[in-house]
C-alpha positions as CSV (number, residue, x, y, z in Angstrom):
1,M,16.4,13.6,-17.8
2,K,16.6,13.5,-14.0
3,K,18.4,11.0,-11.7
4,I,15.9,9.7,-9.1
5,A,16.6,7.4,-6.2
6,L,13.8,5.6,-4.2
7,F,14.7,4.3,-0.8
8,S,12.6,1.1,-0.3
9,F,14.2,-0.9,2.5
10,Y,11.7,-3.8,2.3
11,S,11.6,-4.2,-1.5
12,G,12.6,-7.8,-2.2
13,V,11.6,-8.8,1.3
14,V,7.8,-8.3,1.3
15,D,5.2,-7.1,-1.2
16,R,3.0,-4.5,0.4
17,G,1.5,-1.4,-0.9
18,V,4.7,0.6,-0.4
19,E,6.8,-1.9,-2.3
20,T,4.3,-2.1,-5.1
21,F,4.4,1.7,-5.3
22,A,8.2,1.6,-5.6
23,Y,8.1,-0.9,-8.5
24,E,5.3,0.6,-10.4
25,I,6.3,4.3,-10.1
26,S,9.9,3.4,-10.9
27,K,9.0,1.6,-14.1
28,R,7.1,4.6,-15.4
29,L,9.6,7.3,-14.3
30,A,12.4,5.3,-15.9
31,L,10.9,5.9,-19.3
32,N,12.3,9.5,-19.2
33,N,14.7,9.4,-16.3
34,H,17.5,7.4,-14.7
35,V,15.8,5.7,-11.7
36,T,17.3,3.5,-9.0
37,I,15.5,1.5,-6.2
38,I,17.8,1.3,-3.2
39,C,16.7,-1.6,-1.1
40,A,17.8,-4.3,1.4
41,G,16.3,-7.2,-0.5
42,K,17.0,-8.6,-3.9
43,I,14.8,-7.7,-6.9
44,P,15.4,-8.0,-10.6
45,P,16.2,-4.7,-12.3
46,Q,13.7,-3.7,-15.1
47,K,13.7,-0.3,-16.7
48,Y,15.1,0.9,-13.5
49,K,18.4,0.1,-11.7
50,V,18.6,-1.7,-8.4
51,K,21.2,-1.1,-5.6
52,T,21.1,-3.6,-2.8
53,I,22.6,-2.4,0.5
54,K,23.6,-5.4,2.6
55,T,21.5,-5.1,5.7
56,W,19.7,-7.8,7.6
57,A,16.0,-7.4,6.8
58,N,13.1,-9.6,7.6
59,Q,9.3,-9.4,7.8
60,P,8.3,-6.1,9.4
61,K,6.2,-6.1,12.6
62,S,3.3,-3.7,12.9
63,S,3.5,-3.4,16.6
64,K,6.8,-1.8,17.6
65,G,6.0,-1.0,21.3
66,I,7.0,2.2,23.2
67,T,10.4,2.3,21.5
68,G,8.7,2.3,18.1
69,K,7.1,5.6,18.9
70,F,10.5,7.2,19.1
71,Y,11.9,5.1,16.2
72,L,14.2,3.3,18.6
73,D,12.9,-0.2,17.9
74,L,15.0,-2.8,16.0
75,Q,13.2,-2.2,12.7
76,S,13.8,1.6,12.8
77,I,17.4,1.1,13.7
78,K,18.0,-1.3,10.8
79,I,16.4,1.2,8.4
80,A,18.7,3.9,9.8
81,I,21.8,1.8,9.4
82,F,20.7,0.9,5.8
83,T,20.2,4.6,5.0
84,I,23.6,5.6,6.4
85,R,25.3,2.8,4.4
86,A,23.6,4.1,1.2
87,L,25.0,7.6,1.6
88,R,28.3,6.8,0.0
89,Y,26.5,5.4,-3.1
90,L,24.1,8.5,-3.1
91,S,27.1,10.8,-3.0
92,R,28.9,9.1,-5.8
93,E,25.9,8.9,-8.1
94,K,24.7,12.5,-7.6
95,Y,20.9,12.2,-7.7
96,D,18.5,15.1,-8.4
97,I,15.5,13.7,-6.5
98,V,15.5,11.3,-3.5
99,I,12.2,9.6,-2.4
100,P,12.4,8.0,1.1
101,L,9.6,5.4,1.6
102,N,10.4,4.1,5.1
103,G,9.9,7.2,7.2
104,G,11.5,7.5,10.7
105,W,15.2,8.1,10.8
106,Q,15.5,7.6,7.0
107,V,13.7,10.9,6.4
108,V,15.9,12.7,9.0
109,I,19.2,11.3,7.6
110,L,18.2,12.1,4.0
111,K,17.0,15.6,4.9
112,V,20.2,16.4,6.8
113,F,22.3,15.4,3.8
114,S,20.1,16.9,1.1
115,K,21.9,20.3,1.1
116,L,25.4,18.7,1.1
117,L,24.5,16.3,-1.7
118,K,22.3,18.8,-3.5
119,Y,19.1,16.8,-4.1
120,K,15.4,17.5,-3.5
121,M,13.5,15.2,-1.2
122,L,10.0,14.0,-2.1
123,V,7.9,12.2,0.6
124,S,4.8,10.2,-0.4
125,G,2.3,9.8,2.4
126,H,2.2,6.1,2.7
127,A,1.9,6.1,6.5
128,G,-1.4,8.0,6.3
129,I,-3.0,10.5,8.7
130,G,-1.2,10.2,12.0
131,T,2.1,10.3,13.8
132,D,4.4,8.9,11.2
133,D,3.5,11.3,8.4
134,A,3.4,14.1,10.9
135,W,7.0,13.3,11.6
136,N,7.8,13.3,7.9
137,L,6.2,16.7,7.5
138,L,8.2,18.0,10.6
139,W,11.4,17.5,8.6
140,R,10.2,19.8,5.8
141,P,10.6,17.7,2.6
142,D,10.7,19.7,-0.6
143,V,7.3,18.3,-1.4
144,F,4.8,16.0,0.4
145,V,2.4,13.9,-1.7
146,A,-0.9,13.2,-0.1
147,L,-2.7,10.1,-1.4
148,T,-6.3,11.3,-0.7
149,T,-8.1,14.6,-0.3
150,A,-8.6,13.9,3.4
151,Q,-4.8,13.4,3.9
152,A,-4.1,16.6,1.9
153,S,-6.4,18.6,4.1
154,W,-4.8,17.1,7.2
155,A,-1.3,17.9,6.0
156,K,-2.3,21.5,5.1
157,R,-3.6,22.1,8.6
158,L,-0.4,20.7,10.1
159,T,2.0,22.9,8.1
160,H,1.9,25.8,5.6
161,E,5.7,25.6,4.9
162,V,5.8,22.4,2.9
163,K,4.7,22.2,-0.8
164,L,1.7,19.8,-0.9
165,E,0.4,17.8,-3.9
166,K,-2.3,15.2,-4.0
167,I,-1.6,12.1,-6.2
168,P,-3.3,8.8,-5.4
169,N,-1.7,5.4,-5.7
170,G,-2.7,3.3,-8.7
171,V,-3.4,0.0,-10.3
172,D,-1.7,-1.9,-13.2
173,L,-4.7,-2.3,-15.6
174,H,-2.8,-4.8,-17.7
175,R,-2.3,-7.1,-14.7
176,F,-5.7,-6.4,-13.0
177,N,-8.8,-6.3,-15.3
178,P,-12.1,-8.1,-15.8
179,K,-10.7,-10.4,-18.5
180,I,-8.2,-12.1,-16.2
181,K,-8.7,-15.8,-16.0
182,P,-10.2,-16.8,-12.6
183,E,-8.3,-19.2,-10.4
184,S,-10.2,-22.2,-9.1
185,I,-10.9,-21.7,-5.4
186,P,-11.9,-24.9,-3.4
187,L,-14.6,-23.1,-1.4
188,P,-18.4,-23.1,-1.6
189,K,-19.8,-20.0,-3.3
190,P,-20.3,-17.1,-2.7
191,I,-16.7,-16.3,-1.8
192,V,-15.4,-13.2,0.1
193,V,-11.7,-12.5,-0.5
194,C,-9.5,-10.5,1.8
195,A,-5.9,-9.7,0.7
196,S,-4.0,-8.4,3.7
197,A,-0.9,-8.7,5.8
198,L,-1.9,-10.6,8.9
199,V,-1.0,-7.8,11.4
200,P,-3.2,-6.3,14.2
201,Y,-4.3,-3.0,12.5
202,K,-5.7,-4.9,9.5
203,K,-8.5,-6.4,11.8
204,V,-8.7,-9.6,9.8
205,D,-10.4,-11.2,12.8
206,L,-13.4,-8.9,12.3
207,T,-13.7,-10.1,8.8
208,I,-13.7,-13.8,9.9
209,R,-16.4,-13.1,12.5
210,A,-18.6,-11.1,10.1
211,V,-18.4,-13.8,7.4
212,A,-19.2,-16.4,10.0
213,K,-22.2,-14.4,11.2
214,A,-23.5,-14.2,7.6
215,G,-23.9,-17.9,7.6
216,N,-23.7,-18.8,3.9
217,L,-20.4,-17.1,2.8
218,S,-16.9,-18.5,2.4
219,L,-13.8,-16.6,3.1
220,L,-10.5,-16.7,1.2
221,I,-7.6,-14.8,2.9
222,L,-4.6,-14.0,0.8
223,G,-1.7,-13.0,3.0
224,D,0.8,-13.9,5.7
225,G,2.2,-12.2,8.8
226,E,2.8,-12.3,12.5
227,L,-0.9,-13.2,13.3
228,K,-1.2,-16.2,10.9
229,G,-1.5,-18.7,13.7
230,S,-4.3,-17.0,15.6
231,I,-6.1,-16.0,12.3
232,D,-6.0,-19.6,11.0
233,S,-7.2,-20.9,14.3
234,L,-10.2,-18.5,14.4
235,G,-11.0,-19.1,10.7
236,K,-11.1,-22.8,11.0
237,R,-13.1,-22.7,14.3
238,L,-15.8,-20.3,13.0
239,L,-15.9,-21.2,9.3
240,G,-14.6,-24.8,9.1
241,K,-14.5,-25.9,5.4
242,R,-15.7,-22.4,4.3
243,Y,-12.3,-21.0,5.3
244,L,-9.0,-21.0,3.3
245,R,-5.8,-19.0,3.6
246,L,-3.2,-18.9,0.9
247,T,0.1,-17.2,0.4
248,V,0.4,-16.6,-3.4
249,P,2.8,-14.6,-5.5
250,Y,1.7,-11.1,-6.3
251,S,1.6,-12.0,-9.9
252,K,-1.3,-14.4,-9.3
253,I,-3.5,-12.4,-7.0
254,S,-5.7,-11.0,-9.8
255,G,-6.9,-14.6,-10.7
256,Y,-8.1,-15.1,-7.1
257,Y,-9.9,-11.8,-7.2
258,K,-11.7,-13.0,-10.3
259,G,-12.6,-16.3,-8.7
260,A,-14.3,-14.5,-5.7
261,D,-17.5,-12.5,-5.4
262,V,-16.6,-9.6,-3.2
263,F,-13.5,-8.0,-1.7
264,T,-13.3,-6.8,1.9
265,L,-10.8,-5.2,4.3
266,A,-11.8,-4.2,7.8
267,S,-8.8,-2.1,8.8
268,Q,-9.6,1.1,10.6
269,T,-6.7,3.1,9.1
270,E,-5.3,3.0,5.6
271,A,-3.2,5.6,3.9
272,F,-4.7,4.5,0.6
273,G,-5.1,0.7,0.2
274,I,-3.8,-0.4,-3.2
275,S,-5.7,-3.7,-2.8
276,Y,-9.0,-1.8,-3.2
277,V,-8.3,-0.5,-6.6
278,E,-6.7,-3.8,-7.7
279,A,-9.9,-5.7,-6.7
280,M,-12.1,-3.1,-8.4
281,A,-10.0,-3.4,-11.6
282,C,-11.1,-7.1,-11.7
283,N,-14.7,-5.7,-11.4
284,L,-15.0,-6.9,-7.8
285,P,-17.2,-4.9,-5.5
286,V,-15.6,-3.7,-2.2
287,V,-17.0,-3.8,1.4
288,T,-14.8,-1.8,3.7
289,T,-14.6,0.8,6.6
290,K,-16.6,3.9,6.2
291,D,-14.5,7.1,6.1
292,T,-13.8,10.0,3.8
293,S,-10.6,8.5,2.2
294,R,-12.2,5.2,1.3
295,A,-15.4,6.9,0.1
296,E,-13.1,8.8,-2.4
297,I,-11.4,5.6,-3.5
298,V,-14.3,3.2,-3.7
299,G,-17.1,5.6,-4.8
300,E,-20.2,3.6,-6.0
301,A,-18.2,0.4,-6.4
302,G,-19.0,-1.0,-3.1
303,I,-20.4,-0.5,0.4
304,L,-18.8,1.5,3.2
305,V,-19.8,0.4,6.7
306,S,-18.7,0.4,10.4
307,T,-16.7,-2.8,10.3
308,T,-16.5,-2.9,14.1
309,N,-20.3,-3.4,14.1
310,L,-20.4,-7.1,13.2
311,N,-24.2,-7.0,12.4
312,R,-23.8,-4.2,9.9
313,Y,-20.6,-5.6,8.5
314,S,-22.1,-9.0,8.0
315,K,-25.3,-7.6,6.4
316,A,-23.2,-5.5,4.0
317,L,-21.2,-8.5,2.9
318,K,-24.4,-10.5,2.3
319,F,-25.9,-7.6,0.4
320,A,-22.8,-7.1,-1.7
321,V,-22.7,-10.6,-3.0
322,K,-26.3,-10.4,-4.2
323,K,-26.2,-6.9,-5.7
324,D,-25.4,-6.4,-9.3
325,F,-22.8,-3.6,-9.4
326,K,-22.6,-4.0,-13.2
327,N,-19.2,-2.5,-14.3
328,K,-19.0,0.2,-11.5
329,P,-16.0,-1.4,-9.8
330,Y,-14.0,-1.5,-13.0
331,A,-15.1,2.0,-14.0
332,Q,-14.0,3.3,-10.7
333,S,-10.6,1.7,-11.0
334,L,-9.9,3.5,-14.3
335,K,-9.4,6.7,-12.2
336,F,-6.3,5.2,-10.7
337,S,-4.2,3.9,-13.6
338,W,-0.5,3.7,-12.7
339,N,0.2,5.4,-16.0
340,N,-1.7,8.5,-15.0
341,V,-0.1,8.4,-11.6
342,G,3.3,8.1,-13.2
343,D,2.5,11.2,-15.4
344,A,1.5,13.2,-12.3
345,Y,4.8,12.3,-10.5
346,E,6.8,13.1,-13.7
347,N,5.2,16.6,-13.9
348,L,5.8,17.1,-10.2
349,I,9.5,16.1,-10.4
350,N,10.0,18.3,-13.4
351,S,8.5,21.3,-11.5
352,L,10.8,20.6,-8.5
353,S,13.9,20.3,-10.6
354,Q,13.2,23.7,-12.2
355,K,13.5,25.5,-8.9
């Protein structure tokens, strides 16, 4: 039985893919291990322990400016302070495996202290292909977990010195499945649903414009964020009564998926995109950006398209609501069960501990 600590600064503050990963993987690893989520927010302990480090945390901003490139922005500094404050607890509890989920200085600090405190460091590639995960690899974790084949290939080209594993993110098939009772959505059918943080890189404005161009579709946005004012303004202007944005608890999202006809996300970069597999688990087809990672995730359960081309994006949405995908979305989601993901992490952690 191993002692495992996950550093998840924003757990209890927001519910994004990273925080979902922290909850879901902790529940499963806690079946055979002692697991603690170390966070800045407040979350109820389940099969795992929770250690809240008192640090001022609020909604993260996606655009961190020039200082963000060097991890000198306010968010990065808060995470660094949070990590330093947690070191005393980490030293006292003597963990075997530490999993930093916030990158930046957190990875540096935990790598520097790994020899002194005698733990192995596992980094999961939630930032995706790009500068942030390149930084994580630079600090030579004991293992780097790529979420897709494309990310694994990229990481292998970047370094031959770090142990690499490929393990995708997952979906809770008890919470998300075709038998979920649909929520009543006060919009004309057919309904396109987009679950997303309202931040620049998610490109929700492209989704609004593509739905408006289709002419007969409604759009439900599930999310909040720094762009909510401009997103609501654009949605109401272009779609009128065919537009609705809601902020709902994570526990209720599956019902809104079931009440819609197709799921979409126009972001150009995603490390994985847990919302894809959650929507597919409710047997909802997906329309999203065409690239190798999303082709691996979505398979035949949707349509991949250049979302920056509004004509193609709009036509793909119209086609998706008419096409009978049968049970292909749900069948595709079965490949990503959190239980299977948990087993893969369990095996990986056991192999690390034996070295």
